[in-house]
Structure formats: structure tokens, C-alpha cells
C-alpha positions in Angstrom: -1.7 13.2 1.2 -4.9 14.9 2.2 -7.4 13.0 4.3 -10.4 11.8 2.3 -14.0 11.6 3.6 -15.1 8.4 5.1 -17.2 6.2 2.9 -21.0 6.1 3.3 -24.0 4.7 1.6 -25.5 6.9 -1.2 -28.6 8.9 -0.1 -31.4 10.3 -2.2 -30.3 13.6 -3.9 -26.6 12.6 -3.9 -24.8 13.4 -7.1 -23.5 10.6 -9.2 -19.8 9.8 -8.5 -17.5 11.9 -10.6 -15.0 9.8 -12.6 -11.4 10.4 -11.4 -9.1 11.5 -14.3 -6.4 9.0 -15.2 -3.0 9.4 -13.6 -0.6 10.4 -16.4 3.1 10.7 -16.9 4.4 13.9 -18.4 7.6 13.5 -20.4 9.8 16.6 -20.6 12.8 17.6 -22.6 14.5 20.8 -21.7 17.4 23.0 -22.8 20.1 24.2 -20.4 19.1 27.1 -18.2 15.3 26.6 -18.8 13.1 28.0 -16.0 10.4 26.2 -14.1 7.9 28.7 -15.4 8.8 27.7 -19.0 8.4 24.0 -18.2 5.1 24.5 -16.4 3.7 26.7 -19.1 4.1 23.9 -21.7 3.0 21.2 -19.3 -0.2 23.0 -18.5 -0.8 23.6 -22.2 -0.5 19.9 -22.9 -2.8 19.0 -20.0 -5.4 21.5 -21.3 -5.2 19.8 -24.7 -5.8 16.4 -23.0 -8.7 17.8 -20.9 -6.9 17.0 -17.7 -6.2 18.9 -14.5 -2.7 19.3 -13.0 -3.7 17.0 -10.2 -3.8 14.1 -12.7 0.0 14.2 -13.2 1.6 11.2 -11.5 5.2 12.2 -12.2 7.5 14.2 -14.5 9.9 12.1 -16.5 13.1 13.0 -18.4 16.6 11.8 -19.2 19.2 11.3 -16.5 21.2 14.2 -17.8 18.5 16.6 -16.7 18.0 15.2 -13.2 19.7 18.3 -11.7 18.4 20.9 -14.2 16.9 23.5 -11.8 13.9 24.4 -14.0 12.9 20.8 -14.4 13.4 20.0 -10.7 11.5 23.1 -9.8 8.6 22.3 -12.1 8.2 18.9 -10.5 8.3 20.4 -7.1 5.6 23.0 -7.9 3.4 20.2 -9.4 4.0 18.2 -6.2 5.1 15.1 -8.1 8.4 13.1 -8.2 10.9 13.7 -11.0 11.8 10.3 -12.5 14.8 10.1 -14.8 16.1 7.3 -17.1 19.4 6.6 -18.8 19.6 7.8 -22.4 20.2 4.3 -23.7 17.0 3.1 -22.0 15.0 5.9 -23.6 16.6 5.2 -27.0 14.9 1.8 -27.0 11.4 3.3 -26.8 9.6 3.7 -30.2 8.3 7.2 -30.5 5.9 8.6 -33.1 7.7 11.9 -33.6 11.5 11.4 -33.8 13.9 14.2 -34.2 17.6 14.4 -35.0 18.4 17.2 -32.5 17.6 15.3 -29.3 19.2 12.2 -30.8 22.4 14.1 -31.2 22.2 15.9 -27.9 20.7 13.2 -25.6 21.0 10.0 -27.5 17.3 9.5 -28.0 15.1 10.7 -30.9 12.5 12.3 -28.5 13.2 12.7 -24.8 9.7 13.9 -24.0 7.8 11.1 -25.8 10.2 8.3 -24.8 10.2 9.4 -21.1 6.4 9.5 -21.1 6.1 6.0 -22.8 9.0 4.2 -21.2 6.8 2.2 -18.8 4.1 1.5 -21.4 0.8 3.1 -21.9 -0.3 5.3 -24.8 0.3 9.0 -25.8 -2.6 11.3 -24.9 -0.7 14.3 -26.2 2.2 13.9 -28.7 5.3 16.0 -28.4 4.7 19.7 -28.2 7.4 22.3 -28.3 8.2 25.8 -27.0 11.4 27.7 -27.3 13.4 25.5 -24.9 11.0 22.8 -23.7 9.4 19.7 -25.2 6.5 17.9 -23.6 4.4 14.8 -24.1 1.7 13.2 -22.0 1.0 9.5 -21.7 -1.7 7.6 -19.8 -2.4 3.9 -19.1 -3.3 1.8 -22.0 -6.9 0.5 -21.9 -7.1 -3.1 -20.5 -7.9 -5.8 -23.0 -11.5 -7.0 -22.8 -12.0 -10.3 -21.1 -15.0 -12.5 -21.6 -17.5 -12.6 -18.7 -17.5 -15.5 -16.3 -20.4 -17.1 -14.5 -21.7 -15.3 -11.4 -20.6 -16.5 -8.0 -23.2 -18.3 -5.8 -22.2 -18.6 -2.2 -23.9 -18.8 1.2 -24.7 -15.2 2.3 -23.0 -13.9 5.5 -25.0 -12.8 8.5 -26.1 -9.6 6.8 -27.2 -9.9 3.2 -24.9 -8.2 0.7 -25.1 -7.7 -3.1 -23.2 -10.3 -5.2 -21.0 -9.2 -8.0 -22.4 -9.9 -11.4 -19.2 -11.1 -13.0 -16.7 -13.2 -11.1 -14.6 -16.3 -11.4 -14.1 -18.8 -8.6 -11.7 -21.4 -7.3 -12.1 -23.6 -4.3 -10.6 -21.0 -2.0 -11.0 -17.6 -3.6 -13.1 -15.3 -5.8 -11.5 -13.2 -8.5 -13.3 -9.8 -8.8 -12.2 -8.1 -12.0 -11.8 -4.3 -12.2 -15.0 -3.9 -14.1 -16.9 -5.5 -11.2 -16.0 -2.9 -8.6 -19.3 -1.4 -7.8 -19.8 2.2 -6.6 -22.6 1.2 -4.2 -20.9 1.4 -0.8 -23.9 0.1 1.3 -22.4 -3.3 1.9 -19.8 -3.4 -0.8 -17.0 -4.8 1.4 -18.5 -8.3 1.5 -19.3 -8.2 -2.2 -15.8 -7.1 -3.2 -17.2 -3.8 -4.5 -16.0 -0.2 -3.9 -15.3 0.7 -0.3 -13.5 3.5 1.4 -10.0 2.3 0.9 -8.5 5.3 2.7 -10.3 4.5 6.0 -7.7 3.4 8.6 -7.9 2.6 12.3 -6.5 5.9 13.4 -9.7 7.6 12.1 -11.6 5.7 14.8 -9.8 7.4 17.7 -8.5 10.7 16.3 -9.2 13.4 18.9 -10.7 11.0 21.4 -8.1 10.5 24.2 -11.0 9.3 26.4 -11.4 6.0 24.5 -9.5 2.8 25.0 -7.9 2.3 21.6 -8.5 -1.2 20.3 -8.6 0.1 16.7 -5.0 0.9 15.9 -2.4 -1.9 15.7 0.5 0.0 17.1 1.9 -1.5 20.3 0.8 0.4 23.4 3.4 2.1 25.7 5.8 2.7 22.9 8.3 3.8 21.8 10.5 2.5 24.6 12.6 5.1 26.5 15.9 3.8 25.1 14.6 4.3 21.6 13.2 7.8 22.3 16.6 8.8 23.7 18.4 7.4 20.7 16.1 9.4 18.3 16.5 12.5 20.4 20.3 12.3 20.2 20.0 12.4 16.4 18.4 15.9 16.5 21.9 17.5 16.9 22.5 16.5 13.3 19.4 18.1 11.8 21.4 20.8 10.0 22.9 18.1 7.7 21.0 16.4 4.9 19.9 12.8 5.7 22.5 10.1 4.9 20.8 6.6 4.8 23.9 4.5 4.2 24.4 3.3 7.8 20.7 2.5 8.3 20.6 0.7 4.9 23.6 -1.4 5.8 22.1 -2.2 9.2 18.8 -3.4 7.7 20.7 -5.4 5.1 22.8 -7.1 7.8 19.7 -7.9 9.9 18.3 -9.8 7.0 21.5 -11.2 5.5 21.3 -9.5 2.2 23.4 -7.0 0.2 22.7 -3.3 0.8 21.7 -2.8 -2.8 18.7 -5.1 -2.1 17.3 -2.6 0.5 15.4 0.6 0.1 14.4 2.7 3.1 11.0 4.4 2.8 8.8 6.8 4.8 6.8 3.9 6.1 5.4 0.9 4.2 2.7 3.2 2.7 5.3 5.0 0.7 6.6 1.7 -0.6 3.1 0.9 -2.0 3.0 4.2 -3.8 6.5 3.6 -5.3 5.5 0.2 -6.5 2.4 1.5 -8.1 4.2 4.3 -9.9 7.5 2.7 -10.8 6.7 -0.7 -12.1 5.2 -1.3 -15.6 2.5 -3.7 -14.6 -0.5 -4.7 -16.8 -2.7 -6.9 -14.6 -2.2 -6.2 -10.8 -4.1 -8.4 -8.4 -4.5 -7.7 -4.6 -5.4 -10.6 -2.3 -8.2 -9.5 0.1 -9.2 -9.0 2.8 -6.0 -7.1 3.6 -4.6 -3.7 4.2 -6.2 -1.4 1.7 -3.4 1.0 0.9 -1.8 -1.2 -1.8 -5.0 -1.2 -3.9 -5.6 2.5 -3.2 -2.1 3.4 -4.4 -2.5 1.3 -7.6 -5.8 2.9 -8.4 -4.4 6.4 -7.8 -1.6 5.5 -10.3 -4.2 4.7 -13.0 -4.1 0.9 -12.7 -7.2 -1.3 -13.1 -6.9 -3.5 -10.0 -8.4 -7.0 -9.6 -9.2 -8.6 -6.3 -8.9 -12.2 -5.1 -11.3 -12.5 -2.2 -10.4 -15.2 0.3 -13.4 -16.9 2.0 -14.4 -16.9 5.6 -15.5 -20.5 5.2 -11.8 -21.4 4.5 -10.5 -19.3 7.4 -9.3 -16.7 4.9 -6.4 -19.0 4.0 -4.6 -18.6 0.7 -4.9 -21.0 -2.2 -2.3 -20.0 -4.8 -4.4 -21.5 -7.5 -7.0 -18.7 -6.9 -4.6 -16.1 -8.3 -4.9 -15.6 -12.1 -1.9 -17.1 -14.0 -1.3 -13.9 -16.0 -1.3 -11.5 -13.1 2.1 -9.7 -13.3 1.8 -8.0 -9.9 0.4 -9.9 -6.8 0.1 -8.2 -3.4 -0.6 -10.3 -0.2 -0.1 -9.6 3.5 1.6 -12.0 5.9 0.4 -12.1 8.6 -2.6 -10.5 7.0 -4.3 -7.4 8.3 -7.1 -7.7 9.3 -7.6 -11.5 9.4 -4.4 -12.2 11.5 -3.8 -15.3 9.3 -0.2 -16.4 8.8 0.2 -18.0 5.3 2.8 -20.7 4.9 5.9 -19.3 3.2 5.8 -22.3 0.8 2.3 -21.2 -0.4 3.5 -17.7 -1.0 6.6 -18.8 -2.9 4.3 -20.8 -5.2 2.9 -17.5 -6.4 6.3 -16.5 -7.8 7.0 -17.0 -11.5 9.1 -15.2 -14.2 7.6 -11.9 -15.3 5.6 -11.5 -12.1 6.3 -9.2 -9.1 5.2 -10.8 -5.9 4.8 -8.2 -3.1 4.5 -9.6 0.4 3.6 -7.1 3.1 5.3 -8.3 6.3 4.5 -5.3 8.4 3.5 -7.5 11.3 5.9 -10.3 10.9 8.1 -9.2 13.9 5.0 -9.8 16.1 5.2 -13.5 15.2 7.5 -15.5 17.5 10.5 -16.6 15.6 9.2 -14.8 12.5 8.3 -18.2 11.1 7.0 -18.1 7.5 8.9 -14.9 6.8 10.3 -14.4 3.3 12.4 -11.3 4.1 16.0 -12.2 3.2 15.1 -14.9 0.6 16.9 -14.3 -2.7 15.8 -17.6 -4.4 12.2 -16.5 -5.0 11.9 -14.7 -8.4 10.3 -11.3 -8.4 9.9 -11.2 -4.6 9.4 -7.8 -3.0 9.1 -7.8 0.8 7.9 -4.8 2.7 8.6 -4.2 6.4 7.4 -1.5 8.8 9.0 -0.4 12.0 5.8 1.4 13.0 3.9 -1.2 14.8 6.2 -2.9 17.3 8.1 0.3 18.1 5.4 2.9 18.1 6.8 5.0 15.3 3.7 5.8 13.3 4.4 9.5 13.5 8.0 9.2 12.4 7.3 7.1 9.2 10.0 4.5 8.7 9.9 1.2 6.8 11.9 -0.6 4.1 11.7 -2.8 1.0 13.8 -5.8 0.3 13.9 -6.8 -3.4 16.2 -7.5 -6.3 18.7 -4.7 -7.0 17.1 -3.8 -10.3 13.7 -3.4 -8.6 15.2 -1.3 -5.8 16.8 1.0 -8.4 13.4 1.4 -10.2 11.7 2.3 -6.9 14.5 4.6 -5.9 14.2 6.6 -9.1 10.6 7.3 -8.2 11.5 8.6 -4.7 12.0 12.3 -4.0 15.3 13.4 -2.7 16.0 12.6 1.0 12.7 10.7 1.5 13.5 9.5 5.0 14.4 12.0 7.8 17.6 11.8 9.9 15.6 10.9 13.1 13.8 8.1 11.2 17.1 6.8 9.9 18.5 6.7 13.4 15.4 4.8 14.5 15.8 2.3 11.7 19.4 1.6 12.6 18.5 1.1 16.2 15.4 -1.1 15.6 17.4 -3.7 13.7 20.2 -3.9 16.2 20.8 -6.8 18.6 19.1 -5.1 21.6 16.0 -4.3 19.6 15.7 -7.8 18.1 15.9 -9.4 21.5 13.2 -7.0 22.8 11.0 -7.6 19.8 11.3 -11.4 20.3 10.2 -11.1 23.9 7.3 -8.8 22.9 6.1 -11.3 20.3 5.9 -14.1 22.9 4.0 -11.8 25.3 1.6 -10.7 22.6 0.9 -14.3 21.7 0.0 -15.1 25.3 -2.3 -12.0 25.6 -3.9 -12.9 22.2 -4.7 -16.4 23.4 -6.4 -14.9 26.4 -8.5 -12.5 24.2 -9.5 -15.2 21.8 -10.6 -17.6 24.6 -12.7 -14.8 26.1 -14.3 -13.9 22.8 -15.1 -17.5 21.9 -16.8 -18.0 25.3 -19.4 -15.4 24.2 -22.5 -16.7 22.3 -22.8 -15.7 18.7 -19.2 -14.5 18.5 -16.8 -16.0 15.9 -13.0 -15.4 15.8 -10.9 -16.1 12.8 -8.1 -18.4 13.7 -5.6 -19.4 14.3 -4.7 -15.7 14.8 -1.0 -14.9 14.6 -0.8 -11.1 14.6 -1.3 -8.4 17.3 -5.0 -8.3 16.5 -7.9 -10.6 15.9 -10.8 -10.5 13.4 -14.2 -11.0 15.0 -17.7 -11.7 13.4 -20.9 -11.0 15.2 -24.2 -9.4 14.0 -23.9 -5.6 13.6 -20.2 -5.5 14.6 -19.2 -2.6 12.4 -22.3 -0.6 13.1 -24.4 -0.8 16.3 -21.9 -2.9 18.3 -19.1 -0.5 17.4 -21.1 2.6 18.3 -22.2 1.1 21.6 -18.7 0.1 22.4 -17.7 3.7 21.7 -20.3 4.9 24.2 -18.8 2.5 26.7 -15.3 3.9 26.2 -13.8 1.4 23.8 -13.1 1.8 20.1 -12.6 -1.1 17.7 -11.8 -1.1 14.0 -14.8 -1.5 11.7 -14.4 -4.3 9.2 -16.8 -3.2 6.4 -14.1 -1.1 4.8 -12.0 -4.1 4.0 -12.9 -5.7 0.6 -14.3 -9.2 1.2 -15.8 -8.3 4.6 -19.1 -6.7 5.6 -21.0 -5.0 8.4 -20.7 -8.0 10.7 -16.9 -7.8 11.1 -14.6 -5.9 13.4 -10.9 -6.0 14.2 -9.7 -5.9 17.8 -6.1 -5.1 18.8 -4.4 -7.3 21.4 -3.8 -5.4 24.6 -2.7 -6.2 28.2 -4.8 -8.5 30.4 -6.7 -5.8 32.4 -7.7 -4.0 29.2 -8.9 -7.3 27.6 -10.9 -8.2 30.7 -12.7 -4.8 30.7 -13.4 -5.1 27.0 -14.8 -8.6 27.4 -17.2 -7.3 30.1 -18.3 -4.4 27.8 -18.9 -6.4 24.6 -22.0 -8.3 25.7 -23.7 -5.1 26.7 -23.0 -3.6 23.2 -24.7 -6.3 21.3 -28.1 -5.8 19.7 -30.9 -7.3 21.6 
């Protein structure tokens, strides 16, 4: 995915934001031997009729029998989207406005194109169109039902005044920001729950700056270890063969005590968020913030109207399950949460589960918690549970991209259908198998205890400084800090002094007085604690 420009406040003369076209599903039916050019010609004709660009296509969808049809596969590849296929009996259950006897006899459904476009819900933007050997239909997300406005939130302002949303609902420990409330004013929108640059990540703070001490990225320093690099290097001899993920999948399943059909290997946790957004037919997705912004970004890109539950600094950013709307059918929460470093009790997370809801728990940093207490990975008694894990952070594999999903087999199958072929490379599969083995687990446990000790030293040093607040108790390999001007003047002065921290104002629910600091070794921490007072505004 291409990098997007960092968010900034609007300036005089700026053009008004251009509305992003909805992400659409293009359903395709095709005769045997059809070419990619034939498929693309009709797809583009349908998109023109809908007034949509090719970039608005989320996926091409068709019946299972066409999953290997070269022209259909080639059209999806040229559009740069996944080809998602469904069993004929599943498509036959979808009501279509333009049924036909020919596809019913040939494929078992009265309209492959319309059924494939509508199988996950939504509404037809372009009904079935035909060429000599291709049929095509375009579906977009259904408009959300209107909800009555709720009273405005009144709360004590943070250190820097920020605009307050005009329509919210509140609980004792959270604020629900509906999709209609997401402002396009980015001046201080993080604290207000408004629109922020969801694609800004810590690596952007240090990219191309080898001279800076990196406290912005949460990947463990001095990684990957030499034994892991040697193991990955040994896999290069097999690069001529297509990746085979069976051994790695079985190893991950054994590590968590689940069946292999409950595991899906992904190109990092970020791919898993995209798959969830594209593959699951959700109507009211809710993301609990502040947290990693990629889940919301992926949902928005897939055309969903996302709502936010904003946890409060006054409550230590701790989760109250009652703050989540009862009818939310997808809930995303991190544990331990990035950037707050809060570890929510597993019992509180399990209380969010209910029939008809998908509960996504991002456990990317759980292996940094000694004993992985409060982990849900491996639990099969929580309905709708989807747990995401990353091997990036502890093992220093951000450039290799490897993570995995643990979920019910039917959820795994739905996500797998949305994946491209061979989504995880052979070196990444080798790394996955190694990182869940006994040697790696023992090392990760040792590292978790060492990080906890170094974090305690960092927190104590920060709290000794006047005007500095640290969210606690912190349980991840980073801490969230509040002080006046943290994301602006303090961050820039720290950069001038050779340190880079992660700005906090791009996380919904935070503002310009927040920054995240990675836990590092004792000498690095001591140097940072000496530099921080000099960086504060006078």
C-alpha cells in the first residue's frame, strides 16, 4: 500500500477534502476460456456507469468453479484486488433482482454476478450487465440506518483545549463517537475523537534518520537474534518452490493448543485487519480507542462507517465493557493496548462477546507481558473471538511481515478466501515456525521479564520530573506520557537533541500533549531522561 501524506491542520487556501468513493464489490460470471481483457472491459463499463474509478474496487467475487479461470484471475490481478470465490449453494441463497435460467443450470445460482456482489450484504449500484462471455454487477455498502442524536459530552478539557464532538453518548468509562461525528478538522482532532491521520505510524518518525535514538518504534532493539537470522537464511535455498504454510500453521496451533483449522498465517497483523474488514459482513463496527489505528483505517477503506469508543485518561484508559454499544457486531480492542500500555483483564474482554458479534483482540504485544497473563489466544469458549498475534515486535521482523489469526474455523475460512494466493513468503513461514518453538518461547519469556524491569526504571524516572504524567500501570514495551506540548515542541526539541519519540496526537482520543516512548536499555533511558527536561517549553 502506498504511503499517505502525514496529517496536518487545514490552512487558508486549502481545497475542501474530496470525498473518497465507496469501496465496492464487483461480482463476475464468466464463460470458459474468457480473457482478462474481456472481463476488464465489462468491469470498467459498469464502474463508469456507477461513476466510480477502478481504485474503488475492493475485490472481484465469483463462484468457486471459476477460482482458477485464467481470465478472471488475471482481471483481479490487473485491478490489484483479491479474487474471492463462494460455493454455488451459498450464492444460490442470495436473492437477486435479475435471475436467469442459464447460470442456474450451469452454476447452480440464478445470477453469479449479482449473487457474488451481494453475498455479504449491501446494495446493487449497477445491476447485471452482459457481454458475449461475461456478466458483471457492482454492489456497495448499504447506507447505515439513521440514529437519533444524543446529548453532547461535557468533560474536563485536557492540557491543550480541543474541540468537542457535537453528538456523542457517554458511559462512566467511555465515550461513543458515531461515524457521523468524525470531523475533518485535524487541528486537535485526536482528543476530540475526530479525523486524524490514521496511517501515521512510528516508523515515519525515524525513516532515513540513522542518527536518531529510536524511541518511536516498538520493535525490540538488537533483533532479530543471530540464531533466528541463520534459520531464516537457511530457508532461502527453497525459494524456487511455492510457499507451503502447513508446518508453520501446525506449529502455531500447537503453541496455543488449538486445531490447525483455527489458525491463519498472515503477512503481519496489518494484513489480518484488512482481511477482517473485507471478508466479514458487519453492519456496526466499533473500535475501542486510543489504540493502533490500522484496524479503523482498514474498515474505512473497505467502505464501513466506523464508530469509536473513547476510553478516558481520568480512568487510566481502562475498559468498561458497558461502554460498547449492545448492537455492535464487530468490536476491536488491543491488549495490551498500543499506545496506552494498558493490560485489560481477560474477563472484561470476554464480557464483550455475545452471539452475532465478532470480538477482535489485538495481542500483538502480549508476548512482552511476563507469563502472557490476560491472554485470550487459545480460548475456544468465547463466542466470536478472533485473536491477532504479531511476530514483528519481539523478534525484529517488521521487514519480513509475519503474524497470525486464531479464530473459529468458519471465520478462518472466510478470511482465507479473501487472501491472495501464497500471501506469506517461505522465509516468513520459516520464521513463524521457529518463533513459536521451545527455544524461542523461553527466550521471549526472559525478554518479557527484562523489559518489565527496564520499563519500571523508565517510569520511575519520568514520574520524578515535574509536570510529567505516565499512564499506568504500564504492561507493554512502551509507555504513554502526557506533558504540555509533547507531540509538538517537546518532540521537535528531542529530535534536535538526538531522540525521536512517537507523537500521540494521531491516536483518536489523545491530543497534542501526549507522546509514546519505547522501553530501551538502562543507558539509553538515562540519556533520554537527561534530555527530556531540556526539551520542555519554558
